[in-house]
matplotlib code that plots the C-alpha trace (Angstrom):
import matplotlib.pyplot as plt

x = [-48.7, -48.7, -45.5, -46.5, -47.4, -44.0, -41.9, -40.6, -39.5, -37.9, -35.6, -34.8, -34.2, -32.0, -30.1, -29.5, -28.4, -25.9, -24.7, -24.3, -22.0, -19.9, -20.0, -18.6, -15.9, -14.9, -14.9, -12.6, -10.5, -10.2, -9.6, -6.3, -5.0, -3.4, -1.5, -0.6, 0.9, 3.1, 4.2, 4.8, 6.0, 4.3, 6.9, 5.8, 2.0, 1.9, 3.2, 0.2, -2.0, -0.5, -1.1, -4.6, -5.5, -4.5, -6.1, -9.4, -9.7, -9.2, -11.3, -14.2, -14.3, -15.1, -17.1, -19.4, -19.6, -20.3, -21.6, -24.4, -25.3, -25.4, -27.7, -30.0, -30.2, -30.6, -33.4, -35.1, -35.1, -35.6, -38.6, -40.3, -39.2, -36.7, -34.2, -32.3, -31.4, -30.4, -28.0, -26.6, -26.0, -24.0, -21.8, -21.2, -20.6, -18.0, -16.0, -16.2, -15.0, -12.0, -11.0, -11.4, -9.4, -6.6, -6.5, -6.3, -3.5, -1.4, -1.9, -0.5, 2.3, 3.4, 3.1, 4.1, 7.3, 5.7, 2.8, 5.3, 7.0, 3.7, 2.3, 5.2, 6.3, 9.3, 11.8, 11.2, 14.1, 14.9, 14.2, 10.7, 10.0, 11.2, 9.1, 6.1, 6.7, 7.0, 3.7, 1.9, 3.3, 2.1, -1.4, -1.9, -2.6, -5.7, -7.1, -7.6, -9.4, -11.6, -13.5, -14.5, -15.7, -17.7, -19.3, -20.7, -21.9, -23.6, -25.5, -26.9, -27.5, -29.9, -31.6, -32.0, -29.9, -28.4, -27.5, -25.0, -23.8, -23.1, -21.6, -19.2, -17.8, -17.3, -15.7, -13.3, -12.3, -11.8, -9.4, -7.5, -7.1, -5.9, -3.4, -2.3, -1.4, -0.3, 2.1, 3.4, 4.1, 5.9, 8.1, 9.1, 9.2, 10.2, 12.3, 13.6, 12.8, 12.6, 9.2, 8.4, 7.8, 4.7, 3.5, 4.3, 2.3, -0.5, -0.8, -0.7, -3.5, -6.0, -5.2, -5.3, -8.7, -10.2, -9.3, -10.7, -14.0, -14.2, -13.9, -16.7, -19.1, -18.3, -19.3, -22.6, -23.1, -23.0, -26.0, -27.9, -27.2, -28.7, -32.0, -32.0, -31.2, -34.1, -36.4, -34.9, -35.6, -39.3, -39.8, -42.4, -41.4, -39.2, -35.7, -33.3, -30.5, -28.5, -25.1, -24.2, -27.4, -27.2, -23.6, -24.5, -27.3, -25.0, -22.3, -24.9, -26.2, -22.7, -21.2, -22.8, -21.8, -18.3, -17.7, -19.3, -17.0, -13.9, -15.0, -16.5, -13.3, -11.3, -11.3, -9.1, -6.8, -6.4, -5.5, -3.2, -1.3, -1.4, -2.2, 1.3, 2.8, 0.2, 1.2, 4.9, 4.2, 3.1, 6.6, 5.9, 8.6, 8.3, 8.5, 5.7, 3.5, 3.9, 3.1, 0.0, -1.5, -0.1, -0.7, -3.1, -5.5, -5.3, -5.0, -6.1, -9.0, -10.2, -10.8, -12.9, -15.0, -15.6, -17.9, -20.8, -20.0, -20.8, -24.5, -24.1, -22.5, -25.1, -28.2, -26.8, -26.4, -30.0, -32.0, -31.0, -33.3, -36.2, -36.1, -35.6, -38.7, -40.7, -39.6, -40.4, -43.9, -44.1, -44.9, -43.3, -45.0, -43.1, -39.8, -40.2, -40.9, -37.8, -35.7, -37.0, -37.0, -33.4, -32.2, -34.1, -33.0, -29.3, -29.4, -31.1, -28.1, -25.2, -25.8, -25.5, -22.5, -20.8, -21.8, -20.1, -17.0, -16.7, -17.0, -15.1, -12.4, -9.5, -10.6, -11.1, -7.8, -5.9, -7.6, -6.7, -3.4, -1.9, 0.1, 3.6, 6.2, 7.4, 10.6, 10.5, 13.6, 14.7, 15.9, 19.3, 17.9, 18.5, 15.8, 14.2, 11.1, 9.3, 5.5, 2.8, 0.7, -2.5, -2.6, -2.6, -5.1, -7.6, -7.5, -7.9, -10.5, -12.8, -12.6, -13.0, -16.4, -17.5, -16.3, -18.2, -21.5, -21.3, -19.2, -22.1, -24.9, -23.2, -22.5, -25.9, -27.5, -25.3, -26.5, -30.1, -29.9, -28.4, -30.8, -33.7, -32.2, -30.9, -27.5, -26.2, -27.0, -24.8, -21.9, -22.3, -22.5, -19.6, -17.4, -18.3, -17.5, -14.1, -13.2, -14.3, -12.1, -9.1, -9.3, -10.1, -7.5, -4.4, -6.5, -8.1, -4.7, -3.3, -6.2, -7.0, -3.6, -3.9, -7.7, -7.7, -8.4, -11.6, -12.8, -12.2, -14.1, -17.0, -17.3, -17.2, -19.8, -22.2, -21.9, -23.0, -25.9, -27.3, -27.1, -28.5, -31.5, -32.3, -32.1, -34.3, -36.9, -37.0, -37.7, -39.8, -41.3, -40.3, -41.9, -39.1, -41.2, -41.6, -38.0, -36.6, -38.8, -37.4, -33.9, -34.6, -35.9, -32.8, -30.6, -32.5, -32.3, -28.5, -28.3, -30.1, -27.9, -24.7, -25.7, -25.7, -22.1, -21.0, -22.5, -20.6, -17.3, -17.9, -18.3, -15.5, -13.2, -10.6, -10.6, -7.4, -5.6, -6.2, -4.5, -5.8, -7.4, -8.6, -10.6, -12.6, -15.5, -15.9, -15.8, -18.4, -20.6, -20.4, -21.1, -24.1, -25.6, -25.2, -26.7, -29.4, -30.5, -30.7, -32.8, -35.2, -35.6, -36.2, -38.6, -40.6, -40.9, -41.9, -38.9, -37.8, -41.4, -41.9, -38.5, -38.1, -41.7, -40.5, -43.2, -41.6, -44.9, -45.8, -42.3, -42.6, -46.1, -44.7, -41.8, -44.3, -46.3, -43.2]
y = [-2.6, 1.2, 3.2, 4.9, 1.6, 0.1, 3.1, 1.6, -1.5, 0.5, 2.5, -0.6, -2.6, 0.1, 0.4, -3.4, -3.4, -0.6, -2.1, -5.5, -3.8, -2.2, -5.5, -7.5, -4.9, -5.1, -8.9, -8.8, -6.4, -9.0, -12.0, -10.5, -9.7, -13.1, -13.5, -9.7, -10.0, -12.9, -10.9, -7.6, -8.8, -7.9, -5.1, -3.2, -3.4, -0.2, 1.9, 0.7, 1.8, 5.3, 5.9, 4.7, 6.8, 10.0, 8.7, 7.7, 11.1, 13.2, 10.8, 10.7, 14.5, 14.2, 11.0, 12.2, 15.7, 16.5, 13.0, 13.2, 16.6, 15.3, 12.5, 15.0, 17.3, 14.5, 12.9, 16.3, 17.1, 13.5, 13.1, 16.0, 14.6, 17.5, 15.3, 18.2, 19.7, 16.3, 15.8, 19.3, 18.6, 15.5, 17.5, 20.3, 18.0, 15.8, 18.9, 20.0, 16.5, 16.7, 20.0, 18.6, 15.5, 17.5, 19.7, 16.7, 15.1, 18.3, 18.7, 15.3, 15.6, 18.9, 18.0, 14.3, 15.0, 17.0, 14.5, 11.6, 13.3, 14.2, 10.7, 8.8, 8.9, 11.3, 8.4, 7.0, 6.3, 8.3, 5.2, 4.9, 8.6, 8.2, 5.1, 6.9, 9.8, 7.4, 5.7, 9.1, 10.3, 7.0, 7.2, 10.8, 9.9, 7.9, 11.1, 12.4, 9.5, 8.3, 11.5, 11.5, 7.9, 9.0, 11.7, 9.1, 7.0, 10.0, 10.6, 7.0, 7.1, 10.0, 7.9, 5.1, 2.7, 1.2, -2.1, -0.2, 1.7, -1.6, -3.4, -0.6, -0.8, -4.5, -4.3, -1.7, -3.7, -6.9, -5.1, -3.6, -7.0, -8.8, -6.0, -5.7, -9.3, -10.0, -7.0, -7.4, -11.2, -10.5, -7.8, -9.8, -13.4, -13.1, -9.9, -10.5, -6.9, -5.9, -6.6, -2.9, -2.9, -5.0, -2.1, 0.4, -1.7, -2.2, 1.6, 2.1, -0.4, 2.2, 4.2, 1.2, 0.0, 3.5, 3.8, 0.4, 1.2, 4.5, 2.7, 0.3, 3.0, 5.2, 2.4, 1.9, 5.7, 6.0, 3.8, 5.4, 8.9, 8.1, 7.1, 10.2, 12.5, 11.0, 11.8, 15.2, 15.9, 15.3, 16.8, 19.6, 20.9, 24.1, 23.1, 25.0, 25.5, 28.2, 26.5, 29.2, 28.8, 25.0, 25.1, 27.5, 25.2, 22.2, 23.9, 25.1, 21.6, 20.1, 22.5, 20.8, 17.3, 18.6, 20.3, 17.5, 15.0, 17.0, 17.2, 13.6, 12.0, 14.2, 11.3, 9.2, 12.2, 13.0, 9.4, 9.3, 12.4, 12.1, 8.6, 7.1, 10.1, 9.8, 6.1, 7.1, 9.7, 6.8, 5.3, 2.9, 2.2, 4.3, 1.2, -0.5, 2.6, 3.0, -0.7, -0.7, 2.2, 1.7, -2.0, -3.3, -0.3, 1.4, -1.8, -5.0, -4.0, -1.2, -3.7, -5.9, -3.1, -1.7, -4.7, -3.5, 0.1, -0.4, -0.2, 3.5, 4.0, 1.8, 3.3, 6.8, 6.3, 4.9, 7.3, 10.5, 10.2, 8.8, 11.5, 14.2, 12.9, 13.0, 16.5, 17.8, 16.3, 17.9, 14.5, 15.0, 11.9, 9.9, 11.6, 10.6, 7.0, 6.9, 8.2, 5.5, 2.7, 3.4, 3.5, 0.4, -1.6, -0.7, -1.5, -4.8, -5.9, -4.0, -5.2, -9.0, -8.5, -6.4, -9.0, -11.7, -9.6, -9.2, -12.8, -14.2, -11.5, -13.8, -16.4, -13.9, -12.1, -15.3, -16.6, -13.4, -12.4, -15.3, -14.9, -13.9, -13.0, -9.5, -7.8, -4.1, -1.9, 1.4, 4.4, 2.7, -0.6, -2.5, -5.1, -3.9, -6.2, -9.1, -9.3, -11.9, -10.0, -11.9, -10.8, -7.1, -7.7, -9.6, -6.9, -4.0, -5.7, -6.2, -2.5, -1.6, -3.2, 0.1, 1.8, -0.8, 0.1, 3.8, 4.4, 3.2, 5.0, 8.5, 8.9, 7.6, 10.4, 12.9, 11.7, 11.7, 15.3, 16.5, 14.5, 16.1, 19.5, 20.3, 21.3, 23.7, 21.5, 18.4, 20.7, 22.0, 18.5, 17.3, 20.3, 19.8, 16.1, 16.8, 19.1, 16.3, 13.8, 16.1, 17.1, 13.6, 11.6, 12.1, 11.9, 8.6, 7.1, 7.9, 6.0, 3.2, 2.9, 1.3, 1.3, 5.1, 6.0, 3.9, 5.5, 9.0, 8.0, 6.8, 10.2, 11.8, 9.5, 10.0, 13.8, 13.5, 11.1, 13.1, 16.4, 15.0, 13.3, 16.7, 18.5, 15.9, 16.1, 19.8, 20.0, 16.9, 15.9, 12.3, 9.8, 7.4, 5.3, 2.2, 2.6, 2.5, -0.5, -2.4, -1.6, -2.9, -6.1, -6.5, -6.0, -8.6, -11.1, -10.5, -11.1, -14.4, -15.3, -14.7, -17.7, -19.8, -18.5, -19.4, -22.9, -23.3, -22.2, -24.7, -27.5, -26.5, -24.4, -22.1, -23.2, -21.2, -24.2, -25.7, -24.6, -21.5, -23.6, -26.4, -24.0, -22.5, -25.1, -24.7, -20.9, -20.9, -23.3, -21.3, -18.1, -19.5, -20.9, -17.6, -15.5, -18.1, -18.0, -14.1, -14.3, -16.9, -14.9, -11.6, -13.4, -14.5, -10.8, -9.8, -7.7, -8.9, -9.1, -5.4, -4.1, -6.1, -7.4, -11.0, -13.6, -17.0, -18.8, -17.4, -18.3, -21.9, -22.2, -21.0, -23.5, -26.3, -25.5, -25.8]
z = [-73.4, -73.7, -73.6, -70.3, -68.6, -69.7, -68.7, -65.5, -67.2, -69.9, -67.6, -65.5, -68.7, -70.2, -66.9, -66.8, -70.5, -70.1, -66.7, -68.5, -71.0, -68.3, -66.3, -69.2, -69.7, -66.0, -66.1, -69.1, -67.1, -64.3, -66.7, -68.0, -64.5, -63.9, -67.2, -67.1, -63.6, -64.9, -68.0, -66.3, -62.9, -59.5, -58.9, -62.0, -61.7, -59.6, -62.5, -64.6, -61.7, -61.5, -65.2, -65.1, -62.0, -63.8, -67.0, -65.3, -63.5, -66.7, -68.8, -66.4, -66.5, -70.2, -70.1, -67.3, -68.7, -72.3, -73.3, -70.6, -71.8, -75.4, -74.3, -72.5, -75.6, -78.1, -76.0, -75.7, -79.5, -80.7, -78.4, -80.3, -83.7, -84.4, -86.2, -87.8, -84.5, -83.1, -86.0, -85.5, -81.8, -82.8, -85.1, -82.6, -79.6, -81.5, -82.3, -78.6, -77.5, -79.8, -78.3, -74.7, -75.6, -77.1, -74.1, -71.7, -73.8, -73.8, -70.1, -69.2, -71.7, -70.3, -66.6, -66.6, -64.7, -62.0, -61.7, -61.3, -58.4, -56.8, -57.0, -55.4, -51.8, -51.0, -50.6, -54.1, -56.4, -59.6, -61.7, -60.3, -61.0, -64.6, -65.2, -63.8, -66.1, -69.1, -68.5, -68.1, -71.4, -73.1, -71.6, -72.6, -76.3, -75.2, -73.7, -77.3, -78.8, -75.9, -75.4, -79.1, -78.7, -75.6, -77.7, -80.1, -77.2, -75.7, -78.9, -79.1, -75.3, -76.0, -78.7, -76.0, -78.1, -75.0, -76.8, -79.0, -75.9, -74.2, -77.1, -77.9, -74.3, -74.5, -77.9, -76.7, -73.7, -75.8, -78.1, -75.2, -73.4, -76.6, -77.4, -73.8, -73.4, -76.9, -77.3, -73.8, -74.2, -77.6, -76.1, -73.0, -74.2, -77.9, -78.0, -74.4, -73.3, -69.6, -68.0, -67.7, -71.5, -70.8, -68.7, -71.4, -74.0, -71.5, -71.1, -74.8, -75.3, -74.2, -77.3, -79.7, -78.3, -78.5, -82.2, -83.0, -81.1, -83.0, -86.3, -85.3, -84.1, -87.1, -89.4, -87.5, -87.4, -91.2, -91.6, -88.7, -90.0, -93.4, -91.7, -89.5, -92.5, -94.4, -91.4, -91.1, -94.8, -94.3, -90.9, -90.7, -87.3, -87.3, -86.2, -84.0, -86.6, -84.7, -83.8, -81.3, -79.3, -79.4, -78.3, -75.5, -74.4, -74.5, -72.4, -69.9, -69.5, -69.4, -66.8, -63.8, -65.1, -66.0, -62.6, -60.7, -62.4, -61.4, -57.8, -57.7, -58.7, -56.3, -53.8, -56.1, -56.8, -53.1, -52.4, -55.4, -54.3, -50.5, -49.4, -49.8, -48.0, -45.2, -44.7, -44.8, -42.1, -39.8, -40.1, -42.9, -45.4, -48.6, -50.9, -48.9, -48.8, -52.6, -53.1, -50.9, -52.8, -56.3, -56.6, -53.9, -53.7, -57.1, -59.1, -57.3, -55.0, -57.3, -60.1, -57.7, -56.2, -59.7, -60.3, -58.1, -58.9, -62.6, -61.6, -60.9, -64.3, -66.2, -64.6, -64.8, -68.5, -68.8, -66.6, -68.4, -71.5, -69.5, -66.8, -69.5, -71.3, -68.0, -67.2, -70.7, -70.2, -66.8, -65.3, -61.8, -60.5, -63.1, -62.2, -58.6, -59.6, -61.8, -58.9, -56.5, -59.0, -59.9, -56.4, -55.3, -58.3, -57.8, -54.1, -54.7, -56.8, -55.2, -51.6, -52.2, -54.5, -51.8, -49.2, -51.2, -51.7, -48.0, -47.1, -50.0, -50.1, -49.3, -51.9, -54.6, -54.1, -53.9, -57.1, -59.0, -57.6, -55.8, -52.6, -53.5, -50.9, -51.6, -50.5, -49.5, -50.0, -48.7, -50.9, -51.2, -52.5, -49.3, -48.3, -45.1, -44.9, -46.6, -46.7, -47.7, -50.3, -49.5, -45.9, -46.9, -49.8, -47.7, -44.9, -47.3, -49.5, -46.6, -45.8, -49.5, -49.5, -47.9, -51.1, -53.2, -51.5, -50.8, -53.9, -55.9, -54.1, -53.9, -57.6, -58.4, -56.3, -58.1, -61.5, -60.3, -59.2, -62.4, -64.5, -62.4, -63.4, -59.9, -61.3, -58.6, -55.6, -56.5, -57.0, -53.5, -52.0, -54.0, -53.0, -49.3, -49.7, -51.3, -48.3, -45.9, -47.8, -47.8, -44.2, -42.9, -44.9, -42.7, -39.6, -40.7, -41.7, -38.3, -36.7, -39.1, -40.9, -44.3, -44.2, -43.6, -47.2, -47.1, -43.8, -45.2, -48.3, -46.2, -44.5, -47.9, -49.4, -46.5, -46.9, -50.6, -49.8, -46.9, -48.8, -52.1, -50.4, -48.7, -52.1, -53.8, -51.0, -51.1, -54.8, -55.5, -52.1, -52.7, -50.3, -49.3, -46.9, -49.1, -50.4, -46.8, -46.1, -49.1, -48.0, -44.5, -46.0, -48.2, -45.1, -43.1, -45.9, -46.1, -42.3, -42.7, -45.7, -43.5, -41.4, -44.6, -45.4, -41.8, -42.4, -45.6, -44.0, -41.2, -43.8, -46.3, -44.2, -45.7, -49.4, -50.1, -48.8, -52.2, -55.3, -57.2, -59.9, -57.6, -55.4, -58.3, -58.2, -54.5, -54.7, -57.5, -55.6, -52.3, -54.2, -56.0, -52.8, -51.0, -53.8, -54.4, -50.8, -51.0, -54.1, -52.6, -49.4, -51.2, -53.6, -50.6, -49.6, -53.2, -53.9, -57.4, -58.5, -57.6, -58.9, -62.1, -62.7, -62.4, -61.9, -61.3, -61.4, -64.8, -66.1, -64.8, -66.4, -69.8, -69.5, -68.8, -71.9, -74.0]

ax = plt.figure().add_subplot(projection="3d")
ax.plot(x, y, z, "-o")
ax.set_aspect("equal")
plt.show()
């Protein structure tokens, strides 16, 4: 099949490959939760969440900024067989990533004390503030190594080597999980240290895993660079060997990604700095408000909703080289197809996953985090309340499904606009959405209580989606008619599938009455039936055939021949 005929399959396949890598990383991130909670203690998990929220924000600035620009430029020059320029871009970009990583590390080191006081509610103890400062200092070192690793990944993303991109992420997460659990267990059970040391080692695992992943990709890069250097030595095309011009081009392309990353992740930072205080303003105990955000929202539910949200990350990584190639060829029809294909494919997967998270929220949260009874204290250490953790987690998880859906679609639109070279427009929509988030947070918390953060996120996400769709239509005149029809079919199939879930609940009841291990077969069975019904219904309406070129009849015929 010709390259042009296979283009749609390529971008979808690349998106699925990169999403699979992130998915496996997230699954590994869930697997370690149960033993890590036992080692570190439920009361200390929130400190891990505080460190990773700051880390994720600063990291995502670099990961979504320069690496995407690297991928764009490498795809551009590699497509015209200018191998010398592609290699020079790699050299320049890695130096820039080192500088950014060093700046991020220094920022957290110098401001750790102020950040710790800003994150926690006003009534927090001096001990909590000191521990939060410690974890921020430890996590800061990862901010130097991870951006460099992201620079390498951006280079191979531009070459459309999505399998390396995916494997590198999985390898990094594997190392992190093994170090996190191993070092924490040794510290607590062998050397009899306080459980907070498990949190310290868990935070430090980000640095260790980044170094190991860098060594792996560097080894691969040495072989790949030899091949590219050989091609560069024989290329006839005149190369762009002016480092200043290339660096300028890289920065110009990166600025929209860079600024959009700062603004896009402002929702998490606004929640991190103000949500606990907003809850406290409703009369909630400071210890409970810190726990709700630091543990349940920032750690537990965030890990769950990250599973569908990986599709935005994976497809964003995949679509850049393909849309860049289409734009360089001035094939605007192909650009429009890429935009619609990407959105439709992501929604086909994210909607049923989010549907399952909503209906099986109690079972999933119970399986992963149990149902401990927690004591809440005041500033003097006196117990003022006891809570059942599962009640709070089930309630918040069902609301957080809104984040799972719209928190996938909104970033995807931002990436689509930037990849389509609409670099000013997403900055406007993101800035407006950040204002909406900031203004609405306290208002939503007063009305919806603990779910207020999600409702303010919804307003912010809708702002991004509506404005970005307008910008895309204005520039490319995209016809959304068939896309909207497909989305309607997906929603109708999910509505029909909900009756299947209700039937299963009527048969099996609340399966959390069983033990956490005993309920796994039933949970898997129910989940497979629900997802299976969705696939069958959508197959009847030709959705997977159109989106992924799946022909079940042809597959069955091939299997019969074997």
